[in-house]
Each structure stands twice: as C-alpha cells, then as structure tokens.
C-alpha positions as CSV (number, residue, x, y, z in Angstrom):
1,M,-199.8,-231.9,-15.0
2,R,-199.3,-234.5,-12.5
3,Y,-195.8,-235.2,-11.1
4,L,-194.0,-237.8,-9.0
5,P,-191.3,-235.9,-6.9
6,L,-188.5,-237.9,-5.5
7,P,-186.3,-236.1,-2.9
8,S,-182.8,-237.1,-1.8
9,S,-182.7,-239.9,0.7
10,P,-183.4,-240.5,3.5
11,V,-186.9,-239.6,4.7
12,S,-188.9,-240.7,7.6
13,G,-192.7,-241.3,7.2
14,R,-195.1,-239.8,4.7
15,H,-195.6,-236.6,6.6
16,H,-191.8,-236.0,6.8
17,L,-191.6,-236.7,3.0
18,K,-194.2,-234.1,2.2
19,A,-192.3,-231.6,4.5
20,R,-189.0,-232.3,2.7
21,V,-190.5,-231.9,-0.8
22,N,-192.3,-228.7,0.3
23,R,-188.9,-227.4,1.6
24,Y,-187.1,-228.1,-1.6
25,L,-189.8,-227.4,-4.2
26,A,-192.1,-224.8,-2.4
27,R,-191.1,-221.8,-4.5
28,I,-191.1,-223.9,-7.8
29,R,-194.5,-225.4,-7.0
30,E,-195.9,-222.0,-6.2
31,A,-194.6,-220.6,-9.5
32,L,-195.9,-223.5,-11.5
33,G,-199.5,-223.0,-10.1
34,R,-202.3,-225.1,-9.1
35,D,-202.6,-226.9,-12.4
36,H,-199.6,-229.0,-11.3
37,E,-200.2,-231.9,-8.8
38,F,-197.5,-233.6,-6.8
39,V,-197.8,-237.2,-5.4
40,F,-195.5,-238.7,-2.8
41,V,-193.7,-242.1,-2.3
42,N,-191.2,-243.1,0.3
43,G,-188.0,-245.0,-0.3
44,T,-187.9,-248.5,1.0
45,V,-184.2,-249.0,2.1
46,S,-183.4,-248.5,5.7
47,T,-180.6,-246.0,6.1
48,D,-179.2,-243.2,8.4
49,P,-180.7,-239.7,8.5
50,D,-179.2,-236.7,6.8
51,V,-177.3,-234.4,9.0
52,G,-179.8,-232.1,10.6
53,A,-182.8,-234.1,9.7
54,D,-185.7,-233.9,12.2
55,A,-186.6,-237.5,13.1
56,I,-190.3,-238.2,13.4
57,T,-189.8,-242.0,13.7
58,D,-186.7,-244.0,14.3
59,E,-186.5,-245.4,10.9
60,F,-185.3,-243.5,7.8
61,F,-185.7,-244.9,4.3
62,G,-183.7,-244.1,1.1
63,Y,-183.9,-245.6,-2.4
64,V,-180.6,-247.0,-3.7
65,A,-178.9,-249.7,-1.5
66,H,-176.1,-250.7,-3.8
67,D,-177.2,-254.3,-3.2
68,A,-178.5,-256.3,-6.1
69,D,-181.4,-257.9,-4.3
70,Q,-182.6,-254.6,-2.8
71,D,-182.0,-252.7,-6.0
72,R,-184.1,-255.3,-7.9
73,E,-186.8,-254.8,-5.3
74,L,-186.6,-251.0,-5.6
75,C,-187.1,-251.3,-9.4
76,D,-190.2,-253.5,-9.0
77,N,-191.7,-251.5,-6.1
78,M,-191.4,-248.2,-8.0
79,I,-192.9,-249.6,-11.1
80,E,-195.8,-251.0,-9.1
81,F,-196.3,-247.6,-7.3
82,V,-196.4,-245.7,-10.7
83,E,-198.7,-248.2,-12.2
84,S,-201.1,-248.1,-9.2
85,Q,-200.9,-244.4,-8.5
86,G,-200.6,-243.1,-12.0
87,P,-200.8,-241.9,-14.6
88,F,-198.1,-239.3,-14.1
89,D,-197.1,-236.7,-16.7
90,G,-193.6,-236.1,-15.3
91,F,-190.9,-236.9,-12.7
92,M,-189.0,-234.4,-10.5
93,G,-186.0,-235.9,-8.7
94,F,-183.3,-234.3,-6.5
95,S,-180.0,-236.0,-5.9
96,E,-180.5,-239.7,-5.3
97,G,-184.3,-239.2,-6.1
98,G,-183.3,-237.9,-9.5
99,T,-181.2,-240.9,-10.1
100,V,-184.1,-243.1,-9.3
101,A,-186.3,-241.2,-11.5
102,S,-183.9,-241.6,-14.4
103,M,-183.8,-245.4,-13.7
104,M,-187.6,-245.6,-13.9
105,L,-187.6,-243.6,-17.2
106,I,-185.1,-246.0,-18.7
107,E,-187.3,-248.8,-17.7
108,D,-190.3,-247.2,-19.3
109,A,-188.4,-246.4,-22.5
110,R,-187.2,-250.0,-22.9
111,H,-190.4,-251.8,-21.9
112,G,-193.2,-249.3,-21.9
113,S,-193.9,-250.3,-18.2
114,F,-196.0,-247.2,-17.5
115,G,-196.4,-245.2,-20.6
116,G,-197.4,-241.5,-20.5
117,I,-194.5,-239.9,-18.9
118,K,-194.0,-236.6,-20.8
119,C,-191.1,-235.0,-19.2
120,A,-188.6,-235.0,-16.3
121,V,-186.7,-232.6,-14.2
122,F,-183.5,-233.6,-12.5
123,F,-181.8,-231.5,-9.7
124,C,-178.2,-232.5,-8.9
125,A,-178.8,-236.1,-10.2
126,A,-176.5,-238.8,-11.5
127,L,-176.6,-241.8,-13.7
128,P,-178.7,-244.8,-12.4
129,F,-178.1,-248.5,-12.4
130,D,-179.4,-250.5,-15.3
131,P,-182.8,-251.9,-14.3
132,D,-182.5,-254.9,-16.6
133,Q,-179.2,-255.9,-15.1
134,A,-180.5,-255.4,-11.6
135,R,-183.2,-258.0,-12.3
136,A,-180.4,-260.5,-13.3
137,G,-178.7,-259.7,-9.9
138,V,-176.0,-257.4,-11.4
139,I,-175.3,-253.9,-10.4
140,R,-174.1,-252.1,-13.6
141,Y,-174.5,-248.3,-13.9
142,I,-175.6,-246.8,-17.1
143,D,-172.7,-245.5,-19.2
144,P,-173.3,-242.8,-21.8
145,D,-170.3,-244.0,-23.9
146,T,-171.7,-247.4,-24.4
147,D,-175.5,-247.0,-23.8
148,G,-175.9,-243.9,-25.7
149,V,-179.0,-241.8,-25.7
150,L,-181.8,-243.7,-23.8
151,L,-184.3,-240.9,-23.0
152,T,-186.1,-238.9,-25.7
153,I,-188.7,-237.0,-23.7
154,P,-188.0,-233.4,-22.8
155,T,-185.7,-233.1,-19.7
156,A,-184.4,-230.3,-17.5
157,H,-181.0,-230.7,-15.8
158,I,-180.3,-228.3,-12.9
159,W,-177.1,-228.3,-10.8
160,A,-174.4,-226.1,-9.2
161,H,-171.5,-225.0,-11.5
162,N,-169.4,-224.7,-8.2
163,A,-169.8,-228.3,-7.3
164,G,-166.9,-230.6,-7.1
165,A,-165.3,-231.9,-10.4
166,H,-166.5,-235.5,-9.8
167,E,-170.1,-234.4,-8.9
168,I,-170.2,-232.2,-12.1
169,K,-169.1,-235.1,-14.2
170,L,-171.9,-237.2,-12.8
171,H,-174.5,-234.6,-13.6
172,E,-173.1,-234.1,-17.1
173,S,-173.1,-237.8,-17.8
174,L,-176.9,-238.0,-17.1
175,T,-177.5,-235.2,-19.5
176,R,-175.7,-237.3,-22.1
177,I,-178.2,-240.1,-22.1
178,C,-181.0,-237.5,-22.7
179,D,-181.9,-236.3,-26.2
180,E,-180.0,-233.0,-26.7
181,K,-182.8,-231.6,-28.9
182,V,-185.3,-231.6,-26.1
183,R,-183.1,-231.1,-22.9
184,E,-182.5,-227.9,-20.9
185,V,-179.5,-227.3,-18.7
186,F,-179.3,-224.6,-16.0
187,L,-176.4,-224.1,-13.7
188,H,-176.6,-222.1,-10.4
189,D,-174.3,-221.2,-7.6
190,L,-176.2,-222.6,-4.8
191,G,-174.4,-225.9,-4.2
192,H,-176.1,-229.3,-3.7
193,D,-179.7,-227.8,-3.5
194,V,-182.8,-226.9,-5.4
195,P,-183.1,-223.2,-6.3
196,G,-185.7,-221.5,-4.1
197,A,-185.9,-218.9,-1.4
198,K,-182.0,-218.5,-1.3
199,S,-181.8,-217.0,-4.7
200,D,-184.3,-215.3,-6.9
201,K,-181.8,-215.4,-9.8
202,G,-181.3,-219.2,-9.3
203,L,-185.0,-219.7,-9.1
204,A,-185.8,-217.8,-12.2
205,G,-183.2,-219.7,-14.2
206,A,-184.6,-223.0,-13.0
207,L,-188.1,-222.1,-13.7
208,R,-187.2,-221.1,-17.2
209,A,-185.6,-224.4,-17.9
210,I,-188.6,-226.2,-16.3
211,E,-191.2,-224.2,-18.2
212,H,-189.5,-224.8,-21.5
213,V,-189.5,-228.6,-20.8
214,I,-193.2,-228.5,-19.9
215,E,-194.0,-226.6,-23.1
216,N,-192.1,-229.1,-25.2
217,A,-193.8,-231.9,-23.4
218,M,-197.3,-230.5,-24.1
219,D,-196.5,-229.7,-27.7
220,N,-195.3,-233.4,-28.2
221,A,-198.6,-234.6,-26.6
222,R,-200.7,-232.7,-29.1
C-alpha cells in the first residue's frame, strides 16, 4: 500500500521531513514491511521550529495557519499534491499532520477530489477546519455534534491516555466523525508521541490497531 505521511509541524526542507518521519514512524514502517511505500510533502506555512529541532535551513514550514487565506491555499495545495503524486491508499498523520489528513479526507468524502483513499491512521490528532468553509474565507472547525459522521473508511486513532483533559477531548472528537464500525482506538502512556522505540508494548498495541485497519481496507477494496 502507498501512504502519505504528515508529521507534526514544522519541518525544514525535504531531507528534514524524511528524517522526522523516519524518527516517528521507523519502527512502524519496519513492522509493516516493504510492501508499504511512504511519500513525503512539506507544509507551506512559515512558522517557528519545534523546541530542539535541528535547523537545516532558516525557514520552517507547518500546515495550519489559522488564517482564512492561507488555510484555503493549504487545502488547494494539498489536493493538488495528492492528485499529482497519487494515487494513495492511505494517510498517516501525527498531531497537526493528522488534523490536515482528516481535512483532506473530508474533502474527498464530500467531493471525490482524489478517490481511492482506503484508510487513515491518526496519531494524537484533532478535528480539522471545514474545507468548504475555508474556500469561502471562513474558519470553522468540524463539530461532531452538528456535522456527524463524515468519514466511513477504516481509521485508527492512537493517542496517550495520560494526556491533558482538553487534548483527550480533541482526540475523542476526531474519532466521533469516523464510522465506529470500522475504526480502531489504541491508547498508550507515551505522551504526545508515536509509539516506537520507547515502548515495545505501546508499539505492539499501535500495530494491532493499524493492521486491523489495513485488513478492513483491503477487504473493502475486494
């Protein structure tokens, strides 16, 4: 399967993006095997680096700007990237990258912008803004109470049970817009991170959720 991985912002340069994705997803990629390909895209919004980030250039780029014009541009740019570099079978997003992945999936579910996405994996992700509203110059975040279930493809939701109450609410809200019949949820104790080298138990649980989602996606594609 072919995936578009979206890390948390910010990143600096294509090489730095690959290094970041490898750092977060190395153990998961290794476990999934060589039949799974990962393709990379940078954010486009100029921002400050994460604490401890190794700067390769002076510019760092994230995804979400909380500005209507830039968020509209983000939506259009990401659609263009997926259309030009696809097809993709799935998205994997960590933190802000997961939020952007969910926005793109809503766009696809509503308009069929880049059909063929079979599954998604969200690490510590939250609800996105509404892509349709962004095109109208309005920033409105998706609300599960009013928008309901928007994503019917298999999804995995992986986050820390020891995160703050507000953060947990954001993660839970994202699960609510995904079809409960084909979603998997795994909670770990690793904080705002992707399970990997720090915990074999956390990695094993995350892989079970991801593998179930992939199996469901492949069954649906048959």
